[in-house]
N, C-alpha and C positions, 0 to 999 in steps of 0.2 A: 305277470305284470301287465298292467293295462297300457294303452297307448299314451295316456296322460302322464303316467309314472315314468315311462321311457323318455318322453319329451322333457320332463322336469329333471330327470337324471342327467341327460345329455346337456341340457342348458346349465345345470349346476356344475358339470365338469368344465364347460367352456368358460363360465364366469370364474371358477376357481383358477383356471389356467391364466385368464386375463389378470386376475389379482396377483398371482404369483409372478407374472411378467412385470407388473408394475412394481412389486416389492423388490425384485431383482434389479430393476432399473434404478430405483431409489437408493438401494444399497451400493450399486456401482457408482452412482453420482456422489454418494458420501465418501466412498473410497477415492474417487477421482479428486474430490475437493481436498481430502486429506493429503493425497499425493502431490497436488498442486501447491498446497501450503508447505509441505516438506521440501519440494523442489525450489520454491521461492526462498526458503530459509537457507538451503545449501548454496543457492546462487548469491545471496547476500554475503554469506560467509566467505565464499570464494572471491567475491569482489573486495571484501575487507582484507583478506590475505594478500591479494594482489597489490592493493594500495599500501599496506604495511611493508611488504617486501620492497616495493619500489621506493618508498620513503626511507627505508633502512639503507638501500643502495645509494640514494641521494645523499644521506647523511655521511655514509662512508666515503663517497667520492669528494664531498665538499668539507671534509673535516679540516679544522685549522692545523697547521703544522705543530708537531710536538715541540715543547720547549727544549732548547739545547742545554746540556748540563753546564754548570759553572766551570770555568777554568781554574786550575789550582791557585793562581795568583789572586783571583777574585775571591776564592774561599778564604784565603789567608787574610785578605783585606777586611772581609766581613767579620771574621773571627776577631781580628785586632780591634775593629770598631766596637764590637760587642763587649770585649774585655775592657776597653777604655770607658764605655758607657757604664758598665757595672762598677768599675773603680770610682767613677764620678758619683754614682748613686750612693755608694758606701761612704764616700767622703762627706756628702751632703747630710746623710743620716747621722754620721758621727759628729759633724759640726752642730747639727740641731740638738743632739743629745748633750753635747758639752755646753751649749748655750743655755739649755734648760737645767743644767746642773745634774744631769743623770749620770755623767761619766766623770 
């Protein structure tokens, strides 16, 4: 090998090493960008979970009171009122049918 060939060989090795270093840096930057995007996604999801959990806690703490069940006397009064309303409706229908000569 001549001296020129040795110099070209060494310079080729050095240039190849520099190119490989640049490629590794670019790939690491791409991975870092991908990791940063993934971390941002996880951070947003965690913030949303935190908000939804606090909102759920707020809703549970500030829930309106549950309605109280009817007392037996109120249930009887409602049933009686419904029964009378049904009898009144039947009487009106029967009266209209008699008036039209259907009965």
